[in-house]
C-alpha positions in Angstrom: -64.6 -12.3 -34.1 -62.5 -9.3 -33.5 -58.8 -9.2 -34.4 -57.3 -8.3 -31.0 -53.8 -7.1 -31.9 -52.9 -6.1 -28.3 -53.4 -9.7 -27.2 -51.0 -11.1 -29.9 -48.4 -8.4 -29.2 -48.5 -9.1 -25.5 -48.0 -12.9 -25.9 -45.3 -12.4 -28.5 -43.4 -10.1 -26.2 -43.9 -12.5 -23.3 -42.6 -15.5 -25.3 -39.5 -13.5 -26.4 -38.7 -12.5 -22.8 -39.1 -16.1 -21.6 -36.9 -17.5 -24.4 -34.1 -15.0 -23.7 -34.3 -15.8 -19.9 -34.1 -19.5 -20.7 -31.1 -19.1 -22.9 -29.2 -17.0 -20.4 -30.1 -19.6 -17.6 -28.9 -22.6 -19.7 -25.7 -20.8 -20.7 -24.9 -19.8 -17.1 -25.6 -23.4 -15.8 -23.2 -24.8 -18.5 -20.5 -22.3 -17.6 -20.8 -23.0 -13.9 -20.6 -26.8 -14.5 -17.5 -26.4 -16.6 -15.7 -24.3 -14.0 -16.8 -26.6 -11.2 -15.3 -29.6 -13.0 -12.0 -27.8 -13.5 -11.8 -26.9 -9.9 -12.5 -30.5 -8.8 -9.8 -31.9 -11.1 -7.2 -29.3 -9.8 -8.0 -30.2 -6.2 -7.6 -33.9 -6.9 -4.2 -33.5 -8.7 -2.7 -31.2 -6.1 -0.8 -32.6 -3.0 -0.5 -30.5 0.1 2.8 -30.7 1.8 3.2 -28.9 5.1 6.7 -27.5 5.8 7.4 -26.2 9.3 9.0 -22.8 9.3 11.5 -22.3 12.0 12.4 -18.7 12.8 16.1 -17.9 12.5 16.2 -15.5 15.4 13.9 -15.6 18.4 12.1 -12.3 18.9 11.8 -11.5 22.6 10.3 -8.1 22.4 8.3 -7.0 19.4 7.0 -3.7 20.8 8.2 -0.3 20.0 8.9 2.1 22.9 8.6 5.8 22.2 10.0 8.1 24.9 8.4 11.5 25.1 10.7 14.4 25.6 10.0 16.5 28.7 10.1 20.1 27.8 10.9 22.4 30.8 8.6 25.4 30.9 10.2 28.7 30.6 9.7 30.9 33.6 9.1 34.4 32.2 8.6 36.1 35.5 12.4 36.3 36.2 14.8 38.0 33.9 17.7 36.0 32.8 20.2 38.7 33.4 20.2 41.5 35.9 20.3 44.9 34.2 22.5 47.4 35.9 20.5 50.6 36.1 23.0 52.5 38.4 25.1 53.9 35.5 23.9 55.2 32.2 26.2 56.2 29.4 24.6 58.5 26.9 27.6 59.1 24.6 26.1 57.0 21.8 22.7 58.6 21.9 22.2 61.4 19.3 
């Protein structure tokens, strides 16, 4: 019979992968069970007491009102001041 090294290597690798997956699964199950037991004991020991909270001041309106400023448009067709064109003083002109 032939010595088939590929067959032995394949099965050896497969066994290693299955053993590692089994160890990881067993460790994760044990960790989950230990955390689950801690949570159950904490829930059993705790007592829930409901205390009604009465507001000190009654809030009637809790909305914010923002008023927009109305900007008047500037009418640029009319001059603000009438310019007097009847007299002209040229004493300051050089």
